[in-house]
C-alpha positions as CSV (number, residue, x, y, z in Angstrom):
1,M,100.0,88.2,146.6
2,R,97.9,87.8,143.8
3,R,98.3,84.4,141.9
4,R,96.9,83.8,138.7
5,P,94.0,80.8,138.9
6,G,94.8,77.5,138.3
7,S,98.8,77.9,138.2
8,G,99.9,78.9,141.5
9,R,102.5,81.7,139.8
10,P,102.7,85.0,140.7
11,A,100.4,87.5,138.3
12,V,103.0,89.5,137.1
13,M,101.5,91.9,134.5
14,R,98.5,93.7,134.5
15,G,95.3,92.0,133.5
16,E,96.6,88.2,134.0
17,Q,93.7,87.1,135.1
18,K,91.6,87.9,132.0
19,I,93.6,85.4,130.6
20,S,90.8,82.3,130.3
21,R,91.6,78.4,129.0
22,W,89.6,79.7,125.5
23,H,92.3,82.3,124.9
24,L,95.0,79.6,125.1
25,D,93.1,77.0,123.3
26,R,93.9,79.5,120.2
27,A,97.1,80.6,118.9
28,A,99.4,83.4,120.8
29,M,100.2,86.2,117.4
30,I,103.4,87.8,117.9
31,Y,103.3,90.6,115.8
32,L,106.7,92.4,115.0
33,R,107.2,95.9,112.8
34,Q,109.7,98.4,112.4
35,S,108.8,101.2,110.1
36,T,112.4,101.3,107.7
37,L,114.8,98.9,106.6
38,M,117.6,100.6,108.1
39,Q,115.4,100.5,111.8
40,V,115.9,97.2,111.5
41,R,119.4,97.1,111.0
42,E,120.4,99.9,113.5
43,H,118.0,98.8,115.9
44,G,118.6,95.0,117.0
45,E,117.9,96.0,120.1
46,S,114.0,96.5,119.1
47,T,113.8,93.5,117.0
48,A,114.9,91.1,119.9
49,R,112.9,92.8,122.1
50,Q,109.7,92.0,119.6
51,Y,110.7,88.3,119.0
52,G,110.8,88.2,122.9
53,L,107.5,88.3,123.2
54,A,107.1,85.0,122.1
55,G,108.3,84.1,125.6
56,E,106.1,86.6,127.3
57,A,103.1,84.2,125.9
58,A,105.0,81.3,126.9
59,R,105.0,82.8,130.0
60,L,101.5,83.7,130.4
61,G,100.5,79.6,129.7
62,W,100.4,79.5,125.8
63,A,102.2,76.3,124.5
64,P,105.0,76.7,122.5
65,A,102.8,74.9,119.5
66,R,100.2,78.0,119.6
67,I,102.8,80.6,119.6
68,E,103.0,82.0,115.9
69,V,105.4,84.9,115.1
70,I,104.4,87.0,112.3
71,D,107.6,88.8,111.2
72,R,106.9,89.8,107.3
73,D,106.8,93.5,107.8
74,L,109.9,94.3,109.2
75,G,111.2,97.5,107.7
76,L,107.4,98.2,106.0
77,S,106.2,101.5,107.2
78,G,102.7,101.0,109.0
79,R,101.4,104.3,107.5
80,T,98.6,101.8,105.4
81,A,97.8,98.3,105.7
82,T,97.6,97.5,102.1
83,H,101.3,96.4,101.1
84,R,101.6,94.8,104.7
85,E,100.9,91.2,104.3
86,G,101.9,90.6,107.6
87,F,99.3,92.8,109.3
88,R,96.5,91.4,106.5
89,E,97.5,87.9,107.5
90,L,96.8,88.8,111.2
91,L,93.7,90.7,110.8
92,G,92.3,88.0,109.0
93,R,93.1,85.5,111.4
94,V,91.8,87.2,114.2
95,C,88.5,87.6,112.1
96,A,88.2,83.5,111.9
97,G,88.6,83.5,115.6
98,E,91.8,81.6,115.7
99,V,93.8,84.0,117.9
100,G,94.0,83.9,121.8
101,A,96.1,86.9,121.9
102,V,98.1,89.6,119.9
103,F,101.0,90.5,121.3
104,G,103.5,93.7,120.5
105,L,105.6,95.9,122.4
106,E,103.3,98.8,122.0
107,I,99.7,97.8,120.5
108,S,98.9,101.4,119.2
109,R,102.0,101.4,117.0
110,L,101.3,98.0,115.2
111,A,99.6,100.3,112.4
112,R,100.3,104.1,112.2
113,S,96.7,104.4,110.8
114,N,94.3,104.8,113.5
115,A,92.1,103.4,110.7
116,D,93.7,100.3,110.2
117,L,94.5,99.9,113.9
118,S,90.8,100.3,115.2
119,R,89.5,97.9,112.6
120,L,91.8,95.2,114.4
121,L,90.8,96.4,117.8
122,E,87.3,96.2,116.6
123,V,87.8,92.6,115.0
124,A,90.0,91.6,118.4
125,R,86.5,92.7,120.5
126,L,84.2,90.4,118.2
127,T,86.2,87.4,118.5
128,D,87.0,87.8,122.6
129,T,91.0,88.3,121.1
130,L,93.2,89.5,123.8
131,V,95.6,92.5,122.8
132,I,98.6,92.4,125.3
133,D,101.5,94.9,125.0
134,A,104.4,95.9,127.8
135,D,101.2,98.0,129.4
136,G,99.6,95.4,130.5
137,I,96.7,92.6,128.9
138,Y,93.4,94.6,127.4
139,D,90.0,92.6,127.1
140,L,88.6,94.7,124.4
141,A,84.6,93.7,125.8
142,D,86.1,96.2,128.8
143,I,84.7,99.6,127.9
144,N,87.9,100.8,130.1
145,D,90.3,98.6,128.2
146,R,89.0,99.7,124.9
147,L,89.2,103.9,125.6
148,L,92.7,102.9,127.0
149,L,93.7,101.1,123.7
150,G,91.6,103.9,121.5
151,L,93.0,106.8,123.2
152,K,96.7,105.4,123.0
153,S,96.5,104.8,119.2
154,Q,94.9,108.5,118.4
155,M,97.8,109.8,120.7
156,S,100.6,107.4,118.9
157,E,99.2,109.0,115.4
158,A,99.4,112.6,116.2
159,L,102.6,111.9,117.2
160,C,103.9,110.5,114.4
161,R,102.3,113.1,112.1
162,Y,104.1,115.8,114.6
163,R,107.1,114.2,114.1
164,H,106.5,114.8,109.9
165,K,105.9,118.2,110.1
166,A,108.7,120.8,110.0
167,S,109.1,122.1,113.4
168,P,111.8,123.3,115.8
169,M,111.7,120.9,117.8
170,V,112.1,117.1,116.7
171,P,112.5,113.9,118.2
172,L,116.3,112.4,117.6
173,K,114.7,109.1,118.1
174,P,111.8,107.3,119.6
175,S,113.3,105.1,122.9
176,R,112.9,104.7,126.7
177,T,113.3,108.1,127.8
178,R,112.4,110.8,125.2
179,S,114.9,113.3,123.7
180,F,114.1,116.4,121.8
181,T,116.6,119.0,120.3
182,S,116.4,121.7,118.4
183,A,116.1,120.8,114.3
184,G,118.9,123.4,113.4
185,S,121.5,122.1,116.4
């Protein structure tokens, strides 16, 4: 069984070996986002799962004092970062080299704008900041991780645009299992 270097704990998440003391000495930033206040009210499970990422950061080795949650953007659309103070704070802190890892349930959903997300990912690459979501731990200095996150980001943006166009097939709501129905049903 693979073990996390120096900890004796089993490596459970894909890519745990990418976390170094350098990352753990900086902040773990948990960024929460849901597009509308209605989603925040009606999908409490999602909000709770996002807050739960602080526990994952602790499990991965961050000291509680280094784990920070940014939840100011709950209920705000991710279409653009212009009005999202939390996203701008996150980007600024990553840019300043204060962040060891950015956590989100699905990194491609941190911003609906591929340009905003690409900017965050590029700054994360330049400052050796890891990006962590449910699928694993990404080191943007690794071309494979960069390609994978770039592809996920573009697919997320395309799906968002598809959902907002008039279509005979529209998703009922995002969920663990995608469910589609005819718009007329």
